[in-house]
C-alpha positions as CSV (number, residue, x, y, z in Angstrom):
1,M,-8.9,27.0,-21.0
2,F,-4.3,28.5,-21.1
3,T,-4.6,28.8,-17.9
4,V,-6.2,25.8,-17.1
5,L,-3.8,23.3,-18.7
6,A,-1.2,26.2,-17.4
7,I,-2.4,24.8,-13.8
8,F,-2.6,21.3,-14.3
9,G,0.8,20.8,-16.2
10,A,2.5,22.9,-12.6
11,T,0.4,20.8,-10.2
12,A,1.4,17.7,-12.1
13,L,5.0,18.7,-11.8
14,Y,5.2,19.0,-8.9
15,T,3.6,16.2,-7.7
16,I,5.5,14.0,-9.2
17,I,9.0,15.9,-8.6
18,S,7.6,15.7,-4.8
19,G,6.6,12.3,-5.6
20,L,10.1,10.6,-6.4
21,L,12.2,12.5,-3.4
22,A,9.6,10.9,-1.5
23,V,10.5,7.9,-2.3
24,V,13.4,8.0,-2.7
25,I,14.3,9.2,1.3
26,T,12.4,6.6,1.8
27,E,14.0,4.0,-0.2
28,A,17.4,4.6,1.0
29,I,16.0,4.6,5.0
30,Q,15.3,1.6,4.6
31,I,17.5,0.1,2.4
32,V,20.3,0.8,6.0
33,I,17.4,-0.1,8.2
34,V,17.6,-3.9,6.2
35,L,21.2,-4.0,6.2
36,L,22.1,-2.7,10.2
37,G,19.3,-5.9,9.8
38,F,20.8,-7.9,7.8
39,V,24.5,-7.2,10.0
40,C,22.8,-7.9,13.4
41,M,20.9,-11.4,12.2
42,T,24.2,-12.9,10.7
43,F,26.1,-11.6,13.6
44,V,24.0,-13.3,15.9
45,G,23.3,-16.2,13.8
46,F,27.2,-17.4,14.4
47,W,27.1,-17.0,17.9
48,M,24.3,-18.8,18.4
49,T,25.8,-21.5,16.1
50,R,29.6,-20.7,17.2
51,G,31.4,-19.5,14.1
52,W,30.8,-21.5,10.3
53,E,33.0,-23.9,10.9
54,R,30.9,-25.5,13.8
55,L,27.4,-23.7,11.7
56,R,28.9,-26.5,8.9
57,A,29.3,-29.6,10.8
58,N,25.5,-30.0,12.6
59,V,23.9,-29.2,9.2
60,H,24.1,-30.8,6.4
61,L,25.7,-28.8,2.8
62,I,23.2,-28.9,0.4
63,S,20.4,-26.3,3.5
64,L,23.9,-24.3,2.5
65,A,23.0,-23.7,-1.0
66,I,20.4,-21.8,-2.5
67,I,20.7,-22.9,-6.9
68,R,19.6,-27.3,-6.7
69,L,19.8,-30.1,-8.4
70,A,16.5,-30.9,-9.7
71,S,16.5,-35.1,-9.1
72,E,17.6,-33.8,-5.5
73,P,14.2,-33.9,-2.8
74,M,13.5,-30.4,-1.7
75,G,15.2,-28.9,-4.7
76,V,14.9,-25.5,-6.1
77,K,15.3,-25.7,-9.6
78,W,17.3,-22.8,-10.8
79,E,14.5,-21.6,-13.0
80,A,12.5,-21.2,-10.5
81,V,15.7,-18.2,-8.7
82,F,15.8,-16.3,-11.2
83,L,12.8,-16.4,-12.8
84,G,10.1,-16.7,-9.9
85,Y,12.3,-14.9,-6.2
86,P,12.3,-11.3,-8.2
87,V,8.5,-11.6,-9.2
88,V,8.3,-13.0,-5.7
89,G,10.0,-9.7,-3.5
90,M,8.1,-7.0,-6.0
91,W,5.0,-8.2,-5.7
């Protein structure tokens, strides 16, 4: 019985450690890819709109706000931003 428990413990420990290491490495690679994509999209967006000032001149300022008042058309309440979006992101 001791042998079975020892093998079980060694297998569980190996799986937990190697699984966690694989997740950490995967997440590190993914964050680099996401940040590079973000930077590229930002530069391409500014290039296509010819800069921040031209973007602000052609877009309603309320469209650039993440948190809006509930009374505004298509307004997103602050509760949705802080409580809803993280849940959707984790899903």
